[in-house]
N, C-alpha and C positions, 0 to 999 in steps of 0.2 A: 513348413513355414511356421514361424512362431506367431502367437497371438498378437504380439507387438508389431511384427512385420506386416501382418494382415491389416491391422488397424491403420498403420502408416500408409500402406498401399491404398486402402479404401479412402483415406483422407485426401491423398493426392489425386485419385481418380475423381473425387467429388469436386475438386477445385475447377473453376472455369479455366479454359486454356488461355494462355497469354502469348500473343505473337512476339517474335523477336523484336519487331519494331516497337511494340508497346512496352517491352522491357527496357529497351534503350531510352524511350521517351520517359519512362519512370526514373531511370538513372539521371537523365539530364535535368529533369524537373525537381527531383527530391533529394538526390544523393550528391551530385557534383557540386552544387552551390554550397552545401555544408562542408564538404571536403576543402573547397577553396577558402572559405571564410574562417574555418575553425581548425584545419589540420595542416594546410600547406606550409604554414610558417615554420613548422618543425620537421615536416615529413614530405619534402618535395625537392626538386632540383633548385628551388630558390635559395636553399641553404647549402653551404659547402659540405657539411657533414650531417645528413639527416639523422635525427635521434633514433637510436636503436637500429640503425642501418635500414630503417623502414621508409620506403617512398610510396606515397599514396596518390601521386599525380600521374601514374601510368597504370595500364591494365596489368602489365607484367609485374610491376612493383608490388601491387596490392595482392597479387596471387602468390608471388614468391615470398613476400613478407620480409622480415628483418631478422634480428638476432633470436627472436622467440619463435620463429617459424611463420608459415603462411598466415596472412591477416584474415583471409576469408576462405571458407570451404564452400564453394558454390552448392546451393541446395540444402545445406545443413547449417542453419543458424547457430545451434548450440555448440558446434565445434569450431566456430569462427572467432578467433582471438579479437578481431576488431569489435565485434558485437559485445563480447565480454568486457572490453575496455570501456566502451561508451556507456555500458550498463553500470560501470563502477564495480564489477564483480572481481576484477583482478587489478590490472593497471587502471588508473582513473584518468581517462582522456575524454575531452581536452581538460588539462589541469586547472584552467581558470573557472570552470563551472560545468556541471553536467548538462548535456543536451536535453531539450524538452522530450517528454514521453512520446509525443507523436512523431518526433524526428527519429527517435530510437526505433519506434515501430516501423517507420519507413525503411530503415536499414535492415531490419529483420525481414520485411517483405521483399526487399531487393535481393537479399541472399537466398530466400526461398525461390525466387524466380530464376536462380542460377547466376546471380551477380552479373547481369549483362553490362558490358562496359566497352564503349567504342573507342576509347582513347588510345592514341599512339604516343610516341615519345617526342614528337616535334614540339618546340616551344611555341607559345602563343605570341603572335606579333600583331601589330596594328596595321600592317600592310598586307592587304589581301592579294593572293595570287590566283584568284578564281578566274577561270576562262569562261566568260559570259557567253561568248559565241557558241561554245560547245554546250554550255548549260541550256541555252535556249532551244536546242534541238530536242529536248525532252518533250514528250507528247503534251504535257499539261500546259506548256508555255506557247504552244502553236496557236495561231489565230483560229478562232472558231469559224469553221466553214460549213455552210449548209450543204449537205451532200445531195447528189442527184439520186432519185429513187430508182432502185434496180427493178428489172423485170423479174418476175417470179413464176414458179411452176403453177401454183394454184392462185390465180388472180381473183377468183371468186371469194376465197377466204381472206386474202390480203386486201382489205378495203381501205385501210388507213395508211398513212406514211409509216407509222410505227410497225404495222403488220408487214409491210413490204420489206423493211429493213430486217425484221426478225426472220421472215420467211426466206430471205436470201441466204442468211447464214444456215438455216435449217436445210435448205436445198443443197448447199455445198457439202454439208455433213451427212447427207443422206437421211435426214430426219423429216418427220411430218408433224404439224401441230396437232394438238388435241381438239376434239370438238367443243363446242360451246357448252358451258356448264348448264345444268338444268335450271329452270327459272327460280325455284326455291333457294338453291345454293347461290345463285347469282345475286338475288336481291339481298340475301343475308350478308354476303361478302361486301356488297356495296355499302350497306348501312354501317358495318364495322369500319370500313375504310374511311368513310367521310365523317361519321358522327360518333363512332365508338359505342353504339347502342344497338340492341337487336330490334328488328322490325316486329310489329305485332302480327297476330294471326290474320287480322283483317287486311293489313297492308300487304302481306304476302299473297293472300288470296286475290286481291285486286290485281297484282302484277301477274300472277299465274294465269289469270283470265285473259291477259293481253301481254305476252312476253316479247312483243316486237321491239326492234331497236328504237323506234320512236318513243314507245312507252318507257323504255329503259332510260332514254335521254331525259325524259320529263322527270323521272325520279332523281336522276343526277342533279338537275337544276334545283329541284325542291330541297334536296339535302344540302346542296351548297348554299342555299338561302337560309337554311336553318341556323339559329344561334348556336346550336350544339356543334356545328362544324368547327367554329373557332375554338371551342373547348377541346375538341379532339386534336386538331392540328396545332393549336397553341401549345398543348402539352408536349408535342414532338419538339417544338422550338425551345421550350424551357429546358430540355435536356442539353441542347447546344449551349444555352445561356447559363448553365450550371446554377439554375435558380434554387434558392432556399429562402425560408421565411425567418431564419434565426441568425443571430450573431454566433460566432464560434469561440468567443472569449468566455467560456463558461465559468472560469474561476472569478471573473469580474461580474458577470451578469446573472449567473445561476438561473433561477426560474424566470427571471425577467429577460431572457435572451431573445425574445421575439423582436424582430424588426417591425415596428408598428406600421410602416408604410410599404413594405415589400410587395404586398398584394396589389398595389397600384400598377406595378410592372406586369404582373401576371394578367391583370384585367386589360391592360393596354395591348398585350400580345393577342389575347382572345378577340378583342374588338378589331384589331388590325386585320386578322385573318378573316373575320366575318365581313368586314367592309372591302375586302380584297385590295388593301393598301398595296400599291406597287412595291415589289420587293426591294427595288433600289431605294425608294423613299423610306421604306421600313428600316433599312440599314442606316441611312443618313440620320434619321431621328434617334436611333439607338446610340449613335456615337456623338451626336452634336445637336440634340434638340434645343439646348440652351442658346446655341449660336443661331439656329434657324429662327428661334423666337425673336431674336434681335433684328433680323433683316426681313422678316415676313410679317406684314401687318395683320394678316388673317390666320396666323399660326394658332391652332387650337391649343389652349392652355393644358388640357388633359394629356396631350401628347408629350409633355415634358416627362411623364412617367416612363417614357421609352428608355431613359438613361439608366434604368435598373440593370440593363444589359452590362454596363460597366461597373456599377456600384454594389451589386449584390453578391460579389464573390467573397472568398475567404478574407478574414481580417489579418491573418498571419501575425498575431500579437502586435498589431499596429506597426510592423516593419514595412515601410513604404516600398523598399526595393522589391519585396516579394509581392506586394499588392500590384505594383506596376507590371511586374512580370506576369502575374495572373491575367491582367487585362490584355497585355500583348498576346499571350497564349490564346485567350478566348477569341480575340478578334482574328488572329492569324489562322488558327485551326478551324474556328467556327465559320468564318466567312470565306477564307481563301484556301483552306486545306493545306496550309504550310506550317511547319513546326519552327517558327521563328525563335521561340524561346530557347531552342538548342544552341543559339548563337550568343547566349548571355555571357559565357566565359571564354569563348573561342569562336573562330569561324565555324559555321555548320560543317559537320563531318561529311555530309552527303550532298546537300543542296547548296545552290549559289546564294547563300545568305551570309554575308560577312558580319562580324561582331559590330562593325560600324552601323550597319542597318538596324541591328537590334537597338542600339542606343539612340539612334534617330527616333525610333518609335518610343523608346523610354522617355525621351525629352517631351514628346507629345503628352503623355499621360502624367509626367511629373509637373507639367505646367497647369494642371487642373486639380481642384480640390472640392470637397463637399462644402457648401456654404454653411454658415453658422445656423441659419434657419432655412429649412426646406420650403420651397414655394408651394402654396396652395394650388390645387388643380380643379377645385370646385368651390363655389361660394359656401361659406359656413352655414348660411340659412337653408341650404339644400340638404343638410344632414341633420336629422333630429337631435337637438341638443348642441348643434355645432356652434352657435353664437355663444352659448354659455361656456363651452369648452375653450374657445379662443380667449375669453376673459380669464378663465382659470389658468391657462397655460402662459398668458402674457407675462405674469409676474415671475414665473419660473424661468422663462426665456430671458427676461431682462436681468435677472440675477446671474444667469449663466453668462450672458454677454458681458456684464460688468466684471465678473470674475475673470473672464478670459482677457479682457482689456487690461485689467490690473496685472495679471500674470505676464502678459506681453511686455508691458512697461517695466515691471520689476526685473524680469530675466534679462532684458536688454540693458537696463540701467546697471544691474549688478555686473554684467559681463564687461561693460565699459569702465566701471569704477575699479574692477579688479584686473585690468589689462596687464599690469605688472606681474601678477601671479601667473597669468596665462603664459606670458612670454618667458618667465623664468622656468616654468614647467617644460616648455618646449626645449629649452636649452639643457636643463638638468636631467630630464627623464626620457627614456626611450619610448617609442610609440606603444600605446596601450590598445589591446583589441577592442576596448569599448569605444575608441575613437572611430572605429569603422561602423558606427551606427548600429549597435545592438540595442535597439530602442526599447525592447520589452523589459529591460532591467531598471527598476526604480532607483533613483539616485538619492544618496544621503544628503540631507540638508546641509548647505554650506560648502559642499564639495564642488570643485571646478567641474564644469560640464564637459565630458570627454569629446562630444562632437565639436564643441567650440575650440577645444585644444587642438583637435585634428585640423580644423579650418585654419587656425593660426599656423600650424606646422606646414600645411600645404601652401598657404599664402607666402610664408617666408622662404620656402624652398624654391619658389618661382620668381622671386624678385630679381631684377637685373641691376647691374651697376649704375645705370642711369636713372634708377628710381629716385625721385627727389627726397623721399622720406627714408626708405630702407636701403638705399643704394650701398651704404657702408656695411650693412649687416652681414652679407656673405664673407666680406674680408675679415671682419671680427671673428666669425665662426671658424675661419681657417687658421687662426693663430693658436699655437700650442700653449698649454698652461705655463710652461717655463718662460716663454718669450712674450707672454701676453701683455704685461704692463708696459714694457718698452715698445713693443710692436704697436699697441693701441695708441699710445701717445704720438708715435711717429706717423701713424696712419692719419690721425686727426690733423696733425700739423701740416701734412702734405696735401690735404684735401682742398681742392679749389672751391672757395665759398660760393661760386656761381653754379656749382654742380649739385649742391645739396641744400635742402631746406635750412635757412639760417637758424630757425628755432631748434632744429635737431642738432646742428653743428655746435651751437652755443651750449645746449644741455650736455652733450658729450664732453665738451671741454671742461665744464664745471664739475663733472662727476668723478674725476680721478679714478679711472677705470683700472681694475686689476684682474677681473675675471669676466668670462662671458656672461655670467649671471648678472653682473653689475651693468653690463650693456643692456641686457633685457630690462633690468630695473629702471635704468635711465629712460629708455624708450617708453616704457609703460607709464612712468610718472608724467612724462611730457604729454602723452596722448590723453591720459586721464585729466590732467589739468586743463587741456584744451576743451575737453568735453564738459567739464564742470563749469568753466567760464561761459561756454556757449549756452548751457542750460540756464545759468543765472541771468545772462543778458536777454534771453528770449522771454523772460517774465517781466521785463521792463518796457515801458512804452517808448523809451528813447534809444532802444538798442540799434546799433549800426551793424552793417554786414562786416564779417571778419576780413582781415587783410589776407593777401594771397597765401602767405606762409601758414597762417592758422587754418585757412580753408583746406589746404592740402592735408593737414593733420585730421581735420574733421571728416574728410572724405575717407581716410583710412579707418577711423573709429566709428563712423555712423553711416557711411555711404552704402549703396546697395550691393557692392562687392566686398564690403567689410566682413571679416570673420565674425564680428559680433552681430551682424544683421541676419535676420531670419524672417521668413514669411509668418504673418500672424496665424495662418492656418496650421503652421507647424509648431505652434507654441507648446502644445501638449507634449511633444517629444522631448522637451528640455525642462519639464517641471521636476521639482523634487518630489520625493515619495508622498509626503503629506498633501502637497498640492495636487498630485495626480489622484490621490484618493478622493480629495474634494471635487476634482473635475469629474471623475467617474460618478460620484454621488449625485452631482447636479445633473449630469447627462442622464443617469438612470431615472431620476425623478421626472424629467421631461418625457422620456420614453414610456415609463410606467403609466403616466397619466394618459398617454395616447393608446397604450395597450388595453388598459382596463376601463377607460371611459369610452363608451360606444358613441359619444358625440364628437369624437375627433374627426374633423373633415379630412379627406384624402390629400396627401402631399406627394410630391415627386422627389425621388431620391436622385437628384441631379448632381452633376459636376459643373463647376464654372472655372474659367481661366483665372489664375491668380495674378495679382500685380507683380510685375517683375518676372516675366516668364522664365522658366528653367532653361539654362544654357547647357545642353547635354555634353558630356564627355564620355569617352569609352572608359569603362572600368577594366583595368588590366586583370585578366583572369577572373573577371566578375567581382573583383574586390572593390567595394566603394572607397576604401582607404587608399587606393592607388589609381587616382584619375589620370587618364592619358589625354590623347588628342581630342580637340573639340570636334563635334559633328553637328551638322544642321538638322533641324526637324524636317524630315522628308520621307518619301515613300521608298519602297524596296527597289533597288536597281534592276533586279531581274525582271521586274514588271514595268518600271518607269523608264528604263534606259539610262545611259551614262550622262545624258544632258538634263536629267531631272533637276528641278529647282526646289529650294527650301519652301516649306509651307508658308504662305503669306498671311493667312487668317488666324490671328491670335496664336493660341498654343498649337493649332494645326489639326484639331479633331475633325472639323468640317472638311478641311482639305483631304484628310485621310479618308473620310467617308466617300468623298467624290472620287478619289483615286481608286478605292475599292470597287465602286460601281461604274467606273469609266467604261465606255463602249469597247475600248481596245484592251481592256483587262480580260484575258481569256478564262480566268479562274472562277470568278464569282458566280457567273451563270452556270458553269459546269458543276460547281459544288452544290448549289441548291437544287438543280434538277436531279442530280444524283441522289440527294437526300429524299426528295419527293418520290422518286422511283423506288427507293428502298422501302419506304413505308407502304407503297402500294403492292409490291411484289415480295417483300420479305428479304430480298437480297439486292444490294446496290449494283450498279454497272461497274463502279470502281470499288473494289473490295475494302478499301480504307477510306471511308467518307471524309475523314478529317486530315488526311495526308495524301496529297497528290504529288509529293516529291519523288525523288529518284528511287527511293526504296519501295514505292508503290507498284503494284502490278498494273499493267495497262488496262484500260477499260475492256470488259468482255465484248462490248459492242461500241467501238469508238465512233462510228458514223451515227449511230442512234443517239449517243451522248451529245454530239454536236448538233444533230437535228433538234433535239429538245432544247438545248441552250439557245439556238437560233430562234426557235419558236417563242421562247420566253421573251427575247428582245423584241420580236415582231408584235407581240401582244402587250407591249409596254409593261413588262415584268409582272403580268397577271398570273398568280398561282392558280386561281380558279380556272382560268383558260387552260393551264397546263393539266390540271386534274381532268377536265373534260376530254382533252386529247387522249390521255392515257386510258381513262375508263371506257371510252367509246371504241377502243381498239379491240379486235378479236383476240389479240395477245393476252390482254388482261382478263378477258371473258372466258378463257379456256377452262376446261375441267381440270381437276387436280388428281384424278386417279392414276395409278401407276400403269405403265406400259413397258413390260420387260424388254421388248425389242429396242425401244428407244433408250431405256435406262442402260442397256449394255453399251451403247455408243456414247452416251452423255450421262454418266451416273450422278453427277451433281446438278443436272438440269441447268447448266450454265447457259445453254442456247435457248432455253425457255420453250421446250416442246410441251410443257404443261404448266399449271400454276402450282406454286408451293402451298402445301397445307400449313396453316399457322396456328399456334396456340395464342389465346387471348393474353394480352399483357395485363399488368396489375390493374390499371385504370379500367380497361374494358371488362375484365373479370368481375371486379367489385361492382361496377355500375350495372352490369348485366344481372347480377344477383338481386340488386335493389329493384331493377326495372321489372323483372319477371315476378317478383313478390309483390309488386304494386306499391312499393314504399319509397321509390326514388324521388328526391326533392330536386326539381329541375330549376330552382332559383339560380339566376345568373349573377356572377361577380360578388365582390365583397370580401370581408376579412376571412382569413383562413380558419378552418375548423379542425378539431382533433378527431380524426377518423380512426386512428390506431388504438387509442386508449378508450374511446367511446364507441362501442359497437352499435349504439342506437342512433348514431349520426347518419343522416340519410342524404347528405349533399354528395354531388359528384366528386370523384376522387381527385380531380384536378384542383379542387378547393381545399384539400387536406393540407395540414401543416407539414412542410418539409423541414425537418430538423437536421441540419447539416452535421452537427456535432454528435447527435445521438439518433441516427436514422432508425425508425422503428423496425422491429423484427418483421412485421408484415411487409414492409417495403423491401427489406433485404431478401426475404424468402422468395419473392416474386420478381427478382432481377430488376428492381428500380435502378435507374441510372444514378451513379454517385454524383452528388452535387458539389463535390470538391473541385472538379474541373470540368471543362467543356467535354461532353460525351459524344463520341462519334456514333455509337450505336449501343444498344443494350445487349448484354450477354443473355443467353437462354440456357438455364440449367434445369435439371430434374432432380430434386432433393426431397428427402422425407418430410421436411417441414411443410411443403406444399400440400401433401396428402393429409398431414395431421391438422392443418388449418381447416381443410374441408370437413374433417370428421369431428373436430372438437371446438372449433372457434365459436364463441357466443354470437358473433356476427352471422355466420352461416346458419347456425341453429335458429336465430331470429328470423332469417329469411325463409327457412324451411317451414317454420310455424305460420308465417304470414302467407306463404304460397298455399299451404294446406287449407288455411281458413278461406282464402280467396277462391279456391276450387270448390268449396262446399256451398258457396252462395249461389242460389238459383239452380242447384243440381241435386235433386232429391234422391237419385239412385246412385249406387257405387259406380256403375258403368258410365253414367254421365259425368260423374266426378273425375274419373280417370281421364275421360275425354277432355275435360276442362284443364286438368293438369298438363297434359301434353300440348294442348293448344296454347296455353300460357307460357310454358317453358320453352317449347320448340317451334312454336308458330306453325304447327301441323297437327293433324289428327293422328291418334295412335293406330297401329295396325291391329288386326284381330288377335295376333299372337301377343302383342304388347298389352292389350286389354286383359287377356286371360292371365298373363303373368302377374300383372298388377293386382287383379282381383284375388288371385290365390295368395299373394303376399299379404294383403291387408286382412285376409280371412284367417291367417295363421294365428291361432290362439296363443301359441308359445311366445309371440312377440309382445303380448300385453296390449291392453287398450287404454290404460289410464296414463295420463300425462303427469309426470313429476318433474322436479327441478333437474334431475339427472337422466330422465328417460322420456323419450318422445312417444307419442301415439304412433300406431302403424301408418296412418295417413301422413303424419309429419315425417316419419322415417322414409316413406316413399317419396315425399317431396324433396327431402335431402338427397336421396339417391339420384333423382333426376337433375338436381342442381350440380352434382359432381360428375356427370357423364361427359365423355369426350364430345358428344354432340353439342353440348352447351359450351364447353370450354375451348373448342377448336373451331376454326373457320376453314371450310373446304374451298 
């Protein structure tokens, strides 16, 4: 085997495994939308003769390729013609402009994964043929039923409901549970499970002196009451919420990419876990805290920060379609374990989720926007320098608000004054891809706005013959150039004056029409004149309401359904390049002040319903430029039934939250108890925590899953009660040692005949090193800190900056969850970088030095110092053999005694060795 082959094989083996379902999810989220929006126009069944004979709308087509050969070679990116084309290395596709670098990277990753592609050849339709009766037979949609507890062989061991359900399966398989773990192991496991920190030597000794179940339960209660419980379990939730502290538009924000108020969501989550906020309420606040604040007189203002769950996702170059999709994905996978985003372009390939349901939820999130000024969640006087900060920021905010108002008026006014240009462009030019809302491209000053051109195009395509203003437009557009002049005059002459707006009919008669463009010009001038007259009359004190004919024209040019109308919150999307630059500059100035001025009081990153709620339509094949049938804002049919009603409350976010937490929704409780179980045992009951759809494996213990879900409801959605139930079980308290006779029958320990041994995750590992060295800063809450670049920072890892665009190497090396999307669970890899971190990291070396110094205090002899090292690091005394080895190690003259910048003393080296042992890095 060649060196190159060995290197390639090594690289492949080092990559974390990706399941088939994960690969398909990656395709649906990152690849298909790009193909639909940028490639299908020329390379799909939508065109009679796909260019180059290449079809990219089917799995077969993309593999067979066209005239140049296969478009992709699964697993080999550099041999894939499609990747070469979008890199502009051969053909330059798409021709209107190269894809973003991160999109190209997604295609490379997709091909590396084997180019998973679930597409068949059937066309996308707006009529779903889903058999809901058959779909509801899937285990996840069955009502939660609390099971009867079975009789078991060893009733003395199976003391709790969990134990009886586990023991029943063990009995059937001919297995037996493991004995209870020894007290030292048990107390250490409990500390890491609940607070993510090691117990001290004194805490361990106290428990060892009384390891009874009653004493154990008292420790559980004490740890659940600890503020550090929320830090540990809040971090688990932040993986689901794809939390990050930064914006991802680095080209715009650079070093000022920090979101100044993201931390308020992280603090909200920690406080919610600490207070045992009922999980159903926790969901409601994260989806609709702004609505709750309006209807509840005692709503705590700081809970507005909950909406970071929706607002802290990727910005997608400010493309709203992808932002809404990200929110749909986070809500559906995070809360319901359903991959609703797979229905963006077509009915879900596997689950009973039609594309109509996707756009119902799309309408919910498109009806909300971030307000111009985020609400304060604490009084400025409670933050040192807060009052002064408000005074400094007020001027910047007022300038920003004034600028936005001016832009809103200018863009709307210009669109109405140039309506003739827009209508002529609709007639003369074919559709432009930019009309499909490619919002990240800056616009040249003076150029017509492509999204407004697209709106006029769609508006005119949908008018009927009885429309009082544009009723004649379709008939004009059907006339050929040769017959146009005669046909147009004849059409006008035969038009019943009572069927068309008299001002329109008169303008058409006077225009002497000879081309379709002149029709557009006549309409445009008439609408512009009506607008100008209306503006002028509104400034006089004696203005009178317009007559009916003029009012019809004004509705077309200024009404809420006018192609020239847009929400003020969407003004940014229509700005010219210089104005966008000015917008970003003013926005950055406000954020920079909040980032660097420590007096900035906390604010909540909320959404609020926008005036004129979005009226959703299905986008055919996910293409915003091809709107189809209207759909109401409502919940998923598979869960709500065929008689579901549209959401009545505003944009529907509060209704959505209540539908998610409804007692008859079987998913939400199952999903969260499965996540909780996973973090206590290392493996979930359902192996795909964010996908309970038909591709998921059934639960390993279905009755246990339902028992836990029922128990959660009975305890009013208390997660702390759920923890107590699990931790008090003999199942959780089992030892983790191997038993070959059991492993032979159940090699993966699926039936839980023992506890899984687990490695500390990033947060627990780093926090442990700080704790045993005596340097851990236990301060709660506050702004994020740099823990990756600043090894001297002593805050808990949960408070470290999560930089989505440039995730630090420390985070990546230790399997931190990607903040790009909601994470089902963290992968676990073993790579060289982890060992190198322990050997060479300035952070680890600093803790080794601190631990060595700590062990020297009050311990005058080497033997006592070794004892102190072990008690501090492992919360136990060393054995005689360990003492002897340590003393021989520090006595070895060849290691040197003098500390330098690059060399540690022998005591410091001994401390570093202890910090890197499996005993410290693993939990039994």
